[in-house]
MIDO-147379 format. One record per residue (C-alpha): residue number from 0; x negated, y negated, z; residue in one letter. Coordinates in steps of 0.25 Angstrom, whole numbers. Example, Ala and Ser with C-alpha at 12.3 -4.5 7.8 and 13.67 -1.06 7.14 Angstrom:
{0, {-49, 18, 31}, A}
{1, {-55, 4, 29}, S}
***
This chain:
{0, {-234, -356, -180}, M}
{1, {-222, -358, -188}, G}
{2, {-220, -344, -195}, K}
{3, {-221, -339, -180}, Q}
{4, {-210, -346, -174}, L}
{5, {-201, -343, -189}, S}
{6, {-205, -328, -186}, K}
{7, {-200, -330, -171}, A}
{8, {-189, -336, -175}, G}
{9, {-184, -326, -183}, K}
{10, {-185, -315, -173}, K}
{11, {-178, -324, -162}, T}
{12, {-162, -322, -159}, Q}
{13, {-156, -335, -155}, V}
{14, {-145, -331, -145}, V}
{15, {-135, -342, -146}, P}
{16, {-133, -347, -132}, F}
{17, {-117, -348, -135}, L}
{18, {-110, -337, -139}, Q}
{19, {-100, -339, -150}, D}
{20, {-85, -332, -155}, G}
{21, {-94, -327, -166}, Q}
{22, {-104, -320, -155}, Y}
{23, {-91, -314, -146}, Y}
{24, {-84, -309, -161}, Y}
{25, {-96, -301, -165}, K}
{26, {-96, -295, -152}, R}
{27, {-82, -292, -151}, G}
{28, {-84, -285, -165}, L}
{29, {-94, -276, -160}, K}
{30, {-87, -272, -147}, A}
{31, {-74, -270, -156}, Y}
{32, {-84, -261, -165}, R}
{33, {-88, -253, -153}, E}
{34, {-72, -252, -150}, Q}
{35, {-77, -259, -135}, N}
{36, {-61, -268, -138}, F}
{37, {-62, -275, -123}, N}
{38, {-77, -279, -126}, K}
{39, {-73, -282, -141}, A}
{40, {-61, -291, -134}, M}
{41, {-67, -299, -126}, K}
{42, {-78, -303, -136}, H}
{43, {-67, -307, -147}, F}
{44, {-59, -314, -136}, E}
{45, {-71, -323, -132}, R}
{46, {-73, -324, -148}, A}
{47, {-59, -330, -150}, A}
{48, {-62, -339, -139}, E}
{49, {-73, -346, -144}, L}
{50, {-67, -347, -158}, D}
{51, {-52, -345, -156}, P}
{52, {-48, -350, -170}, K}
{53, {-58, -340, -177}, D}
{54, {-47, -331, -182}, T}
{55, {-56, -318, -185}, S}
{56, {-60, -317, -169}, K}
{57, {-47, -319, -167}, L}
{58, {-40, -306, -175}, I}
{59, {-53, -299, -170}, Q}
{60, {-47, -301, -155}, L}
{61, {-34, -297, -159}, A}
{62, {-37, -285, -164}, T}
{63, {-44, -281, -153}, I}
{64, {-32, -285, -144}, Y}
{65, {-24, -275, -154}, T}
{66, {-35, -266, -151}, E}
{67, {-33, -265, -135}, M}
{68, {-20, -265, -135}, G}
{69, {-16, -281, -132}, N}
{70, {-7, -282, -144}, Y}
{71, {1, -296, -138}, Q}
{72, {-14, -300, -137}, Q}
{73, {-16, -297, -153}, S}
{74, {-5, -304, -157}, N}
{75, {-6, -317, -150}, E}
{76, {-19, -318, -157}, L}
{77, {-14, -314, -170}, L}
{78, {-3, -324, -170}, D}
{79, {-12, -337, -165}, N}
{80, {-20, -332, -177}, I}
{81, {-8, -331, -187}, I}
{82, {-1, -343, -184}, N}
{83, {-12, -352, -177}, K}
{84, {-24, -350, -185}, L}
{85, {-24, -344, -198}, D}
{86, {-11, -338, -205}, P}
{87, {-17, -332, -216}, T}
{88, {-23, -319, -207}, L}
{89, {-12, -313, -211}, T}
{90, {-18, -299, -205}, E}
{91, {-13, -304, -192}, C}
{92, {2, -301, -194}, H}
{93, {-2, -286, -196}, Y}
{94, {-12, -287, -184}, F}
{95, {1, -293, -175}, M}
{96, {11, -282, -182}, A}
{97, {0, -271, -176}, N}
{98, {3, -276, -164}, N}
{99, {16, -277, -162}, F}
{100, {18, -263, -167}, A}
{101, {9, -259, -154}, H}
{102, {17, -268, -145}, L}
{103, {30, -261, -150}, G}
{104, {35, -274, -157}, L}
{105, {39, -267, -170}, F}
{106, {46, -278, -175}, H}
{107, {36, -289, -173}, E}
{108, {27, -280, -180}, A}
{109, {35, -278, -191}, Y}
{110, {37, -295, -192}, K}
{111, {22, -296, -192}, C}
{112, {18, -284, -202}, A}
{113, {27, -289, -213}, T}
{114, {23, -303, -211}, A}
{115, {7, -298, -214}, Y}
{116, {16, -292, -227}, T}
{117, {20, -305, -231}, D}
{118, {8, -314, -229}, K}
{119, {-2, -304, -233}, D}
{120, {3, -293, -242}, P}
{121, {-10, -289, -247}, Y}
{122, {-17, -290, -234}, G}
{123, {-29, -282, -228}, E}
{124, {-19, -273, -217}, F}
{125, {-8, -272, -228}, M}
{126, {-8, -257, -228}, E}
{127, {-8, -258, -213}, E}
{128, {3, -266, -212}, N}
{129, {12, -259, -221}, E}
{130, {10, -246, -212}, D}
{131, {14, -255, -200}, L}
{132, {26, -260, -207}, I}
{133, {30, -247, -212}, E}
{134, {28, -241, -197}, L}
{135, {36, -253, -190}, L}
{136, {48, -251, -202}, T}
{137, {50, -236, -195}, L}
{138, {53, -244, -184}, E}
{139, {69, -241, -180}, E}
{140, {74, -256, -175}, D}
{141, {63, -264, -176}, L}
{142, {62, -269, -160}, P}
{143, {66, -284, -163}, F}
{144, {57, -294, -153}, S}
{145, {58, -311, -154}, D}
{146, {48, -310, -146}, D}
{147, {37, -299, -145}, P}
{148, {32, -306, -132}, D}
{149, {44, -303, -124}, D}
{150, {42, -288, -126}, L}
{151, {29, -287, -123}, I}
{152, {30, -296, -110}, V}
{153, {40, -285, -106}, K}
{154, {32, -275, -109}, Q}
{155, {20, -280, -100}, D}
{156, {30, -284, -89}, R}
{157, {34, -268, -89}, A}
{158, {21, -264, -90}, K}
{159, {18, -271, -79}, S}
{160, {28, -266, -70}, M}
{161, {25, -253, -72}, L}
{162, {11, -255, -70}, E}
{163, {16, -261, -56}, N}
{164, {26, -249, -54}, N}
{165, {38, -257, -55}, E}
{166, {44, -246, -64}, F}
{167, {60, -250, -61}, E}
{168, {57, -264, -66}, E}
{169, {50, -259, -79}, A}
{170, {61, -249, -82}, I}
{171, {70, -260, -83}, E}
{172, {61, -271, -91}, L}
{173, {57, -258, -100}, L}
{174, {71, -253, -103}, E}
{175, {74, -268, -108}, K}
{176, {62, -268, -116}, I}
{177, {66, -255, -122}, I}
{178, {81, -260, -125}, K}
{179, {75, -273, -131}, D}
{180, {63, -266, -140}, Y}
{181, {69, -252, -141}, P}
{182, {56, -247, -148}, E}
{183, {45, -253, -140}, F}
{184, {40, -240, -137}, W}
{185, {29, -245, -125}, S}
{186, {42, -247, -118}, A}
{187, {47, -234, -117}, Y}
{188, {33, -228, -112}, N}
{189, {34, -237, -100}, N}
{190, {48, -236, -98}, L}
{191, {46, -220, -97}, S}
{192, {34, -222, -89}, L}
{193, {41, -232, -79}, A}
{194, {54, -221, -77}, Y}
{195, {43, -211, -76}, F}
{196, {37, -220, -65}, Y}
{197, {49, -220, -55}, I}
{198, {50, -204, -58}, G}
{199, {61, -204, -67}, D}
{200, {54, -193, -77}, I}
{201, {66, -189, -85}, N}
{202, {70, -203, -90}, K}
{203, {54, -207, -92}, A}
{204, {54, -194, -101}, K}
{205, {66, -198, -108}, E}
{206, {59, -210, -113}, I}
{207, {47, -204, -119}, L}
{208, {55, -193, -126}, E}
{209, {62, -204, -132}, D}
{210, {49, -211, -136}, I}
{211, {42, -199, -141}, L}
{212, {54, -195, -150}, Q}
{213, {55, -208, -158}, K}
{214, {39, -211, -156}, K}
{215, {32, -197, -155}, P}
{216, {18, -201, -155}, G}
{217, {21, -214, -145}, N}
{218, {7, -211, -136}, L}
{219, {13, -219, -125}, H}
{220, {23, -210, -124}, A}
{221, {15, -195, -125}, L}
{222, {7, -201, -114}, C}
{223, {16, -204, -104}, N}
{224, {24, -191, -108}, L}
{225, {11, -184, -104}, L}
{226, {11, -191, -90}, V}
{227, {26, -187, -88}, F}
{228, {22, -171, -91}, Y}
{229, {11, -172, -81}, F}
{230, {19, -179, -70}, Y}
{231, {29, -166, -72}, E}
{232, {17, -157, -73}, R}
{233, {20, -152, -86}, K}
{234, {7, -147, -89}, D}
{235, {10, -141, -101}, D}
{236, {16, -152, -107}, K}
{237, {5, -161, -102}, V}
{238, {-5, -153, -109}, D}
{239, {2, -153, -121}, E}
{240, {4, -167, -123}, L}
{241, {-11, -171, -117}, A}
{242, {-16, -161, -128}, G}
{243, {-7, -169, -138}, M}
{244, {-12, -183, -133}, L}
{245, {-26, -178, -133}, S}
{246, {-25, -178, -147}, N}
{247, {-22, -192, -149}, I}
{248, {-33, -203, -152}, H}
{249, {-27, -217, -150}, P}
{250, {-33, -230, -153}, I}
{251, {-28, -241, -146}, L}
{252, {-34, -242, -131}, F}
{253, {-18, -242, -126}, E}
{254, {-16, -227, -131}, H}
{255, {-31, -223, -127}, R}
{256, {-28, -228, -113}, Y}
{257, {-14, -223, -111}, K}
{258, {-18, -209, -117}, L}
{259, {-30, -210, -106}, G}
{260, {-23, -214, -94}, A}
{261, {-13, -202, -99}, T}
{262, {-22, -191, -100}, F}
{263, {-29, -196, -86}, A}
{264, {-14, -196, -79}, L}
{265, {-11, -182, -84}, V}
{266, {-27, -177, -79}, R}
{267, {-32, -175, -94}, K}
{268, {-43, -182, -90}, Y}
{269, {-52, -179, -103}, A}
{270, {-43, -186, -113}, F}
{271, {-40, -196, -101}, A}
{272, {-55, -200, -101}, Y}
{273, {-57, -199, -116}, R}
{274, {-47, -210, -118}, W}
{275, {-49, -219, -107}, L}
{276, {-65, -218, -107}, R}
{277, {-63, -221, -123}, S}
{278, {-58, -235, -120}, I}
{279, {-66, -237, -110}, Y}
{280, {-77, -237, -117}, K}
{281, {-72, -245, -128}, Q}
{282, {-70, -256, -119}, G}
{283, {-54, -255, -113}, F}
{284, {-54, -262, -101}, E}
{285, {-43, -255, -92}, G}
{286, {-34, -257, -81}, D}
{287, {-34, -249, -67}, E}
{288, {-28, -237, -71}, T}
{289, {-36, -234, -85}, F}
{290, {-50, -236, -75}, Y}
{291, {-42, -226, -66}, Y}
{292, {-39, -215, -77}, W}
{293, {-53, -216, -82}, L}
{294, {-60, -214, -69}, S}
{295, {-50, -202, -67}, Y}
{296, {-52, -197, -80}, S}
{297, {-68, -200, -80}, S}
{298, {-69, -193, -68}, Y}
{299, {-61, -180, -73}, Y}
{300, {-70, -178, -86}, V}
{301, {-82, -179, -76}, G}
{302, {-88, -194, -77}, N}
{303, {-88, -196, -64}, V}
{304, {-96, -209, -65}, K}
{305, {-89, -216, -77}, F}
{306, {-76, -213, -67}, A}
{307, {-82, -220, -54}, E}
{308, {-85, -231, -63}, Q}
{309, {-71, -233, -69}, M}
{310, {-65, -231, -54}, W}
{311, {-75, -244, -50}, E}
{312, {-65, -250, -61}, R}
{313, {-52, -244, -54}, V}
{314, {-55, -251, -41}, L}
{315, {-59, -264, -47}, Q}
{316, {-45, -264, -54}, E}
{317, {-40, -257, -38}, N}
{318, {-46, -256, -28}, P}
{319, {-35, -248, -21}, S}
{320, {-39, -236, -29}, K}
{321, {-52, -233, -21}, K}
{322, {-49, -218, -16}, G}
{323, {-41, -214, -28}, A}
{324, {-53, -210, -37}, E}
{325, {-53, -197, -46}, P}
{326, {-66, -193, -37}, W}
{327, {-59, -194, -25}, N}
{328, {-48, -186, -25}, E}
{329, {-47, -180, -12}, D}
{330, {-44, -193, -5}, L}
{331, {-32, -197, -14}, N}
{332, {-20, -191, -21}, E}
{333, {-20, -201, -33}, T}
{334, {-22, -189, -44}, H}
{335, {-11, -181, -35}, H}
{336, {-3, -192, -37}, F}
{337, {-3, -192, -52}, L}
{338, {4, -179, -54}, S}
{339, {14, -181, -45}, M}
{340, {31, -185, -48}, T}
{341, {37, -195, -42}, K}
{342, {44, -188, -34}, E}
{343, {32, -179, -28}, E}
{344, {24, -191, -25}, R}
{345, {35, -198, -16}, L}
{346, {36, -183, -9}, Y}
{347, {21, -183, -8}, A}
{348, {23, -197, -2}, I}
{349, {33, -192, 9}, F}
{350, {25, -180, 12}, L}
{351, {13, -187, 15}, A}
{352, {21, -198, 23}, A}
{353, {27, -184, 33}, E}
{354, {13, -181, 34}, T}
{355, {7, -196, 37}, D}
{356, {-2, -194, 25}, N}
{357, {-2, -208, 21}, F}
{358, {-16, -208, 13}, D}
{359, {-10, -198, 3}, Q}
{360, {2, -208, 2}, I}
{361, {-6, -220, 0}, E}
{362, {-15, -211, -10}, A}
{363, {-1, -210, -17}, C}
{364, {2, -225, -17}, Q}
{365, {-11, -229, -23}, S}
{366, {-11, -217, -33}, A}
{367, {-12, -222, -47}, N}
{368, {3, -217, -50}, V}
{369, {13, -226, -56}, P}
{370, {23, -229, -43}, Q}
{371, {37, -233, -42}, S}
{372, {41, -244, -34}, N}
{373, {50, -235, -25}, F}
{374, {38, -225, -25}, E}
{375, {29, -236, -20}, K}
{376, {38, -241, -9}, D}
{377, {40, -226, -4}, F}
{378, {25, -225, -2}, I}
{379, {25, -238, 5}, Q}
{380, {37, -235, 13}, Y}
{381, {30, -223, 19}, I}
{382, {17, -230, 20}, L}
{383, {22, -239, 30}, Q}
{384, {24, -228, 40}, T}
{385, {7, -230, 39}, K}
{386, {6, -245, 40}, T}
{387, {17, -247, 49}, G}
{388, {19, -260, 38}, V}
{389, {34, -258, 34}, P}
{390, {37, -259, 19}, V}
{391, {48, -264, 10}, H}
{392, {54, -253, 2}, V}
{393, {70, -252, -3}, S}
{394, {79, -242, 4}, D}
{395, {78, -231, -8}, S}
{396, {63, -229, -3}, V}
{397, {66, -228, 12}, Q}
{398, {78, -218, 10}, T}
{399, {71, -210, 0}, V}
{400, {62, -208, 12}, F}
{401, {71, -205, 20}, Q}
{402, {78, -197, 13}, V}
{403, {65, -187, 10}, I}
{404, {62, -189, 27}, K}
{405, {75, -183, 28}, M}
{406, {75, -170, 18}, L}
{407, {61, -167, 24}, Y}
{408, {67, -164, 36}, T}
{409, {75, -152, 30}, C}
{410, {71, -149, 15}, M}
{411, {56, -142, 13}, E}
{412, {56, -141, -4}, D}
{413, {47, -151, -11}, E}
{414, {55, -149, -23}, A}
{415, {68, -154, -15}, F}
{416, {59, -168, -11}, F}
{417, {54, -170, -25}, L}
{418, {68, -169, -30}, Y}
{419, {75, -177, -19}, A}
{420, {64, -189, -22}, F}
{421, {67, -189, -38}, R}
{422, {83, -190, -34}, V}
{423, {79, -200, -24}, L}
{424, {71, -208, -35}, M}
{425, {81, -206, -47}, R}
{426, {91, -211, -36}, A}
{427, {81, -224, -33}, H}
{428, {81, -226, -49}, Q}
{429, {96, -225, -52}, N}
{430, {99, -235, -40}, K}
{431, {106, -225, -31}, L}
{432, {107, -228, -18}, P}
{433, {96, -224, -9}, I}
{434, {99, -227, 6}, K}
{435, {107, -215, 12}, N}
{436, {95, -207, 15}, G}
{437, {104, -195, 21}, K}
{438, {115, -195, 10}, A}
{439, {102, -195, 0}, W}
{440, {95, -183, 8}, A}
{441, {108, -174, 11}, C}
{442, {111, -177, -7}, A}
{443, {99, -173, -8}, L}
{444, {98, -158, -1}, E}
{445, {111, -155, -4}, Y}
{446, {109, -157, -19}, V}
{447, {95, -150, -20}, W}
{448, {100, -139, -11}, K}
{449, {114, -138, -17}, K}
{450, {106, -136, -33}, E}
{451, {98, -125, -25}, N}
{452, {109, -119, -23}, D}
{453, {114, -118, -9}, Q}
{454, {127, -119, -4}, S}
{455, {130, -133, 4}, L}
{456, {139, -141, 10}, K}
{457, {139, -156, 8}, K}
{458, {146, -159, 21}, S}
{459, {134, -151, 28}, A}
{460, {124, -159, 23}, F}
{461, {134, -173, 25}, A}
{462, {134, -168, 41}, K}
{463, {118, -165, 42}, R}
{464, {114, -178, 37}, Y}
{465, {127, -186, 42}, E}
{466, {133, -192, 31}, I}
{467, {147, -190, 24}, S}
{468, {149, -179, 15}, V}
{469, {154, -190, 3}, T}
{470, {139, -196, 5}, T}
{471, {134, -182, 3}, V}
{472, {141, -182, -11}, V}
{473, {140, -196, -14}, K}
{474, {124, -194, -13}, Y}
{475, {124, -180, -20}, I}
{476, {129, -187, -32}, Q}
{477, {119, -197, -30}, Y}
{478, {108, -186, -31}, V}
{479, {113, -176, -43}, K}
{480, {113, -191, -51}, A}
{481, {100, -193, -49}, T}
{482, {97, -177, -54}, T}
{483, {106, -177, -67}, K}
***
């Protein structure tokens, strides 16, 4: 009897009811080895919560934060370890240096890297640390920051502004960041996008060219340039740059996501699916945009069932996207608007209003396309005709609509209207007065026809638009100033 009990006892596995920190730590390691970083992070966070003074668990959590691009979170944890728990864990200085380098805070990275050298000259990561120091010292005029958190807060605020289509506000903040931190390349990339979103493609490309001249391999800049080529319909350049980017194999989730979303936006769905699906399988928990592009790329490579599953995630995040599914393009204009420039979208919205096609306008409003404050107000101003509910928009928005309406009675060339919208948008960006609709309409028509070799008299235009010749001359100067 005793032997039987002993034998049975050897076979029985006792599972503790209370799972301790070590239990979650082991599960985290397993998930980490499987490259399921999101799952690993959750287990390590639970392990650290149960054993808040166990430095091995905390360092592992800091490592996973770095893997997932949460550099600031990682550094907060490492700083706590080195300053409050165990100052002998000198490798924390090296890990922090890496995180600061990723954030673009090169001066802080250099300080941490040299601290590691001073405190542990024969440390395990000494070779890697020397490589990092060499890389950092190649940078000229390292940006100094007494308070690195200040830059991170500003950068996060600027990103939030971009996500909320507050482009003008984002430009102002990003230009200040660049002035204070002239080698913080992330801010340059975001600034380029902000200018692109408000329709100033030349300024946007100028910023990218500056980045790529100084940092030829900057992935975010290359991806943004690919998007610009796509919107400009430079198909040869799109194919060439997309082919080059398809040979890049980044390690960080952030870079894989950027590549995947960029490929999806320019309709290179096979490349997009490869990267977006790969980070999804590794446990990446994305936002609405991530699932949107994953659904689209899945659908266009033939994985319809998975595309439907991912679209459910989109609707969980944003129910208003219902009807914009990739398999439902006959019922929406989403994909069409993705390939249009800002002035093309504005003209399409105007034409839709002229034919009372409000469904198309609403489709443009809900399309997954960045829209400036002006464009959003322009749509709302037109939709009030349908809703009957007055909306408060700027004088500029109302005047632009009136200008195009006036010109629509006497001009037929689509190229002219794209030109007119382009000029008016630049005038708005340059804070020129946009209140006198007749003067703007007159000047736009005059300059366009004059540049097309037509013999014209300003007095005739002034009489037709019922304004003075002096006003005509003044607004012609405004038009020409925006086209230099």
